C-alpha positions in Angstrom: 0.0 0.0 0.0 1.4 3.4 -1.0 1.9 6.1 1.5 0.0 9.3 0.7 -0.4 11.8 3.5 3.2 12.2 4.7 6.8 11.2 4.1 9.4 9.4 6.1 11.5 12.5 6.1 8.7 14.6 7.8 8.4 11.9 10.4 12.1 11.8 11.1 12.1 15.6 11.6 9.4 15.4 14.2 11.2 12.5 16.0 14.1 14.8 16.6 17.9 14.7 15.9 18.5 12.0 18.6 16.1 9.5 17.0 17.5 5.9 16.8 19.7 5.2 13.8 17.5 2.2 13.3 15.0 4.6 11.7 17.3 5.1 8.7 19.0 1.7 8.6 18.5 -1.1 6.2 17.9 -3.6 9.0 15.5 -3.2 11.9 14.4 -6.0 14.1 10.9 -6.3 15.6 9.9 -9.4 17.5 12.5 -11.5 15.7 11.3 -10.2 12.3 13.9 -8.2 10.3 12.9 -5.5 7.9 14.2 -2.3 6.5 13.3 1.1 8.1 11.4 2.3 5.0 9.1 -0.7 5.3 8.5 -0.2 9.0 7.9 3.6 8.6 5.6 3.0 5.6 3.5 0.5 7.7 3.2 3.1 10.5 2.2 5.8 7.9 -0.5 3.5 6.4 -1.9 2.7 9.9 -2.0 6.4 10.9 -3.5 7.5 7.6 -6.4 5.1 8.5 -6.6 6.6 12.0 -6.8 10.1 10.6 -9.6 9.0 8.1 -11.5 7.3 10.9 -11.0 10.1 13.4 -12.4 12.7 10.9 -14.9 10.4 9.2 -13.5 11.4 5.9 -11.3 9.6 3.4 -8.4 12.0 3.0 -6.3 9.5 1.1 -8.8 9.3 -1.7 -9.4 13.1 -1.7 -5.7 13.9 -1.5 -5.1 14.7 -5.1 -7.9 17.4 -5.1 -6.4 19.3 -2.1 -4.2 22.3 -2.3 -0.5 22.1 -1.5 -0.9 24.0 1.8 -4.0 22.1 2.8 -2.0 18.8 2.4 0.4 20.0 5.1 -2.4 19.8 7.7 -2.7 16.1 6.9 1.0 15.7 6.8 1.4 17.2 10.2 -1.2 14.9 11.8 0.1 11.7 10.4 3.8 12.5 10.8 3.3 13.4 14.5 1.9 9.9 15.2 4.6 8.2 13.2 7.3 10.2 14.9 6.0 9.1 18.3 6.4 5.4 17.2 10.0 6.2 16.1 10.7 7.7 19.5 9.1 4.9 21.4 11.0 2.3 19.4 14.3 3.3 21.1 14.6 6.2 23.5 18.3 5.5 24.3 19.7 8.1 21.9 17.9 11.0 23.6 19.7 13.1 26.2 17.1 11.9 28.7 13.8 10.1 28.9 12.3 13.5 29.6 13.5 14.8 26.2 11.9 11.8 24.5 8.7 12.2 26.4 8.6 16.0 25.7 8.8 15.2 21.9 6.0 12.7 22.3 3.8 15.2 24.1 4.5 17.9 21.5 3.7 15.6 18.7 0.5 14.4 20.4 -0.6 18.0 21.0 0.0 18.8 17.3 -2.0 15.7 16.2 -4.9 16.6 18.4 -5.0 20.2 17.2 -4.8 19.2 13.6 -7.5 16.5 13.9 -9.7 19.1 15.6 -9.3 21.3 12.5 -9.8 18.4 10.0 -13.0 17.4 11.8 -14.4 20.9 11.3 -16.9 21.0 8.5 -15.9 24.6 7.6 -12.3 23.4 7.2 -13.3 20.5 5.1 -15.4 22.8 2.9 -12.5 25.3 2.6 -10.1 22.5 1.6 -12.6 21.4 -1.0 -13.0 18.0 0.6 -16.8 18.3 0.9 
């Protein structure tokens, strides 16, 4: 399944400069399954694209091509915030402290909540040309 609403780069930016090198490696291990970082990140993006669609009761992935460039950034921000949190939770050892990692998670979660609130708003959806 192709990713639509964000990029792995946007997710890495939100995960911070101390994110685990696993997130850019060719080999990452989850529960004895080895995969490359792009596959793992793409899976997270797909999962959270579904969450954004469900949370807003609108299929943004299907409507994506009809949205303006700036409007797409709202979706990018919501999805990348959640993916970044998964990256951070994967391995917090590179951060200067657990508090740094938790602060990034909280900032990303706040961004997600704020952007979902906007995406749920019918006026925003109409402005974006989604409805």
